[in-house]
VMD Tcl script that draws the C-alpha trace (Angstrom):
set ca {
  {36.81 -27.46 24.60}
  {33.39 -28.42 26.58}
  {33.18 -29.35 30.26}
  {30.67 -30.81 32.31}
  {29.51 -28.42 35.73}
  {27.86 -29.92 38.27}
  {25.09 -27.78 40.28}
  {24.12 -28.60 43.91}
  {21.84 -27.35 46.27}
  {19.99 -27.95 49.88}
  {17.62 -25.64 51.59}
  {19.21 -25.29 54.87}
  {22.84 -25.34 57.02}
  {21.78 -28.89 58.63}
  {20.87 -31.02 54.86}
  {24.05 -32.96 53.66}
  {25.52 -32.32 50.72}
  {27.46 -35.81 50.50}
  {24.75 -37.36 48.09}
  {24.97 -34.75 45.50}
  {28.40 -34.48 45.67}
  {28.94 -38.00 45.35}
  {26.46 -38.36 42.19}
  {27.81 -35.45 40.58}
  {31.76 -36.73 40.99}
  {30.37 -39.91 39.61}
  {28.78 -38.18 37.01}
  {32.44 -36.81 35.49}
  {31.77 -33.04 36.52}
  {35.02 -30.96 36.26}
  {33.67 -28.26 38.79}
  {30.57 -28.46 40.84}
  {28.66 -25.10 42.28}
  {27.53 -25.80 45.89}
  {25.03 -23.50 47.52}
  {22.85 -23.37 50.35}
  {19.89 -21.57 49.76}
  {15.79 -22.15 49.41}
  {15.12 -23.17 45.93}
  {12.06 -20.50 45.93}
  {14.69 -18.25 45.90}
  {15.71 -15.68 43.20}
  {18.50 -14.62 44.32}
  {20.74 -17.70 44.14}
  {24.72 -16.16 43.64}
  {26.34 -19.96 43.11}
  {23.82 -20.44 40.05}
  {24.23 -17.21 38.99}
  {28.23 -18.03 38.74}
  {27.70 -20.80 36.82}
  {25.42 -20.10 34.50}
  {28.11 -17.13 33.55}
  {30.68 -19.96 33.18}
  {28.38 -22.07 30.90}
  {29.61 -21.92 27.23}
  {28.36 -23.41 23.91}
  {29.06 -27.43 23.91}
  {29.58 -27.71 27.98}
  {26.72 -29.83 30.12}
  {25.29 -28.82 33.58}
  {24.73 -31.65 35.85}
  {22.12 -31.68 38.46}
  {21.44 -34.61 40.83}
  {17.40 -33.54 40.72}
  {15.43 -31.55 38.92}
  {14.20 -29.46 41.97}
  {18.02 -28.86 42.51}
  {18.12 -26.36 39.71}
  {14.42 -24.61 39.43}
  {12.38 -22.58 41.57}
  {9.39 -24.15 40.24}
  {8.56 -26.29 36.66}
  {8.14 -22.99 35.05}
  {11.24 -21.31 35.78}
  {12.83 -24.90 35.14}
  {11.82 -24.79 31.98}
  {13.12 -21.27 31.34}
  {16.31 -22.01 32.48}
  {16.63 -25.32 30.29}
  {15.50 -23.25 27.42}
  {17.67 -20.90 27.86}
  {20.44 -23.35 28.81}
  {19.66 -24.88 24.99}
  {19.74 -21.11 22.63}
  {22.93 -21.22 24.25}
  {24.52 -24.27 23.03}
  {24.55 -25.85 26.66}
  {23.33 -29.61 27.34}
  {21.44 -29.71 30.54}
  {21.29 -33.77 32.57}
  {19.18 -34.27 35.56}
  {20.55 -37.62 36.95}
  {17.82 -38.50 39.64}
  {14.99 -38.55 36.72}
  {17.85 -39.75 33.90}
  {16.98 -36.64 32.12}
  {19.89 -35.43 28.94}
  {19.19 -32.85 26.72}
  {21.85 -33.89 24.27}
  {20.07 -36.69 23.13}
  {16.65 -36.47 21.37}
  {15.12 -38.97 23.80}
  {16.00 -36.55 26.25}
  {14.80 -33.50 25.06}
  {11.09 -35.23 24.28}
  {10.98 -36.01 27.79}
  {11.95 -32.33 28.95}
  {9.52 -31.03 26.31}
  {6.87 -33.15 27.61}
  {7.56 -31.59 31.10}
  {6.83 -28.30 29.76}
  {3.88 -29.71 27.95}
  {2.60 -30.21 31.21}
  {3.65 -27.30 33.27}
  {1.63 -25.34 30.75}
  {-1.09 -27.70 31.03}
  {-1.11 -27.84 35.15}
  {-0.63 -23.77 34.91}
  {-3.89 -23.77 32.71}
  {-5.59 -26.10 35.12}
  {-4.85 -24.00 38.13}
  {-6.13 -20.72 36.18}
  {-9.01 -22.34 35.74}
  {-9.98 -23.73 38.64}
  {-9.35 -20.45 40.64}
  {-11.80 -18.54 37.90}
  {-14.44 -20.56 38.94}
  {-13.96 -21.03 42.22}
  {-13.78 -16.94 42.47}
  {-17.39 -16.84 40.28}
  {-18.33 -19.20 42.65}
  {-18.07 -17.42 45.96}
  {-18.86 -13.79 44.41}
  {-22.36 -16.09 43.40}
  {-22.45 -16.85 46.97}
  {-21.99 -12.88 48.14}
  {-18.12 -13.21 49.02}
  {-15.88 -10.96 47.86}
  {-12.92 -12.64 49.50}
  {-9.72 -11.07 50.61}
  {-8.83 -10.37 54.54}
  {-11.78 -9.19 56.69}
  {-11.79 -5.83 57.86}
  {-10.02 -5.48 60.97}
  {-12.27 -2.22 62.14}
  {-16.11 -3.27 61.99}
  {-18.99 -0.78 62.45}
  {-19.11 -0.96 66.63}
  {-15.12 -0.61 66.96}
  {-15.12 2.46 64.31}
  {-17.50 4.19 67.26}
  {-15.04 2.95 69.79}
  {-12.41 4.68 68.06}
  {-14.27 7.63 67.43}
  {-15.45 7.96 70.92}
  {-11.72 7.56 72.38}
  {-10.54 10.16 69.85}
  {-13.10 12.45 71.44}
  {-12.14 11.64 74.72}
  {-8.82 12.24 74.05}
  {-7.33 8.72 74.33}
  {-3.85 8.37 72.74}
  {-3.50 6.52 70.04}
  {-1.46 3.30 71.05}
  {-3.90 3.05 74.02}
  {-6.75 2.93 71.39}
  {-5.03 0.08 69.06}
  {-3.77 -1.77 72.04}
  {-7.57 -1.67 73.37}
  {-9.11 -2.51 70.45}
  {-6.48 -5.42 69.48}
  {-5.84 -3.87 66.53}
  {-2.60 -2.19 65.15}
  {-0.98 1.16 65.20}
  {-0.69 1.25 61.54}
  {-4.13 -0.17 60.60}
  {-5.30 2.42 63.19}
  {-3.89 5.21 61.94}
  {-4.90 3.97 57.86}
  {-8.50 4.07 59.75}
  {-8.20 7.85 60.66}
  {-7.01 9.06 57.51}
  {-9.52 7.01 55.40}
  {-12.24 8.67 57.96}
  {-10.87 12.56 58.23}
  {-11.21 12.50 54.35}
}
mol new
graphics top color blue
foreach p $ca { graphics top sphere $p radius 0.5 }
foreach p [lrange $ca 0 end-1] q [lrange $ca 1 end] { graphics top cylinder $p $q radius 0.2 }
display resetview
């Protein structure tokens, strides 16, 4: 016997779940998993529990697409996994229903757009890095210890100044100082 299960999520405890609860109840969900977690979090125990309960013929319903996936690629991966298991997916706000041919088409278009967007981002990143290199910039965070600070460090170490004091005087972290000292002693 197939079942209709719902999943709702909010990012913080100050957010209200009522709107999602009402929409999932109206959609006929027999059971709803509720989670308070950032969408970017990989570890969402309620979602994992729900995915473990789904069987072929079941339907997973969410109020909006962003409630389920961390990103568009994660969402597509999740829905493709559901499809492979024979589980339908519905998003109420976007009116997507993968149990119908039209809903599956819309979802596949989303997937194609996501893939296109990833390719554009990658292309722009490569072009931006090449342009920066052509201007002599290599990227990354600037060095915390320049030549002047390195001289001060050497003088203070030779004078016997404690390393904690050296770091405080120069405005650098102790770990940064120890990494510098380790690198220069080799």
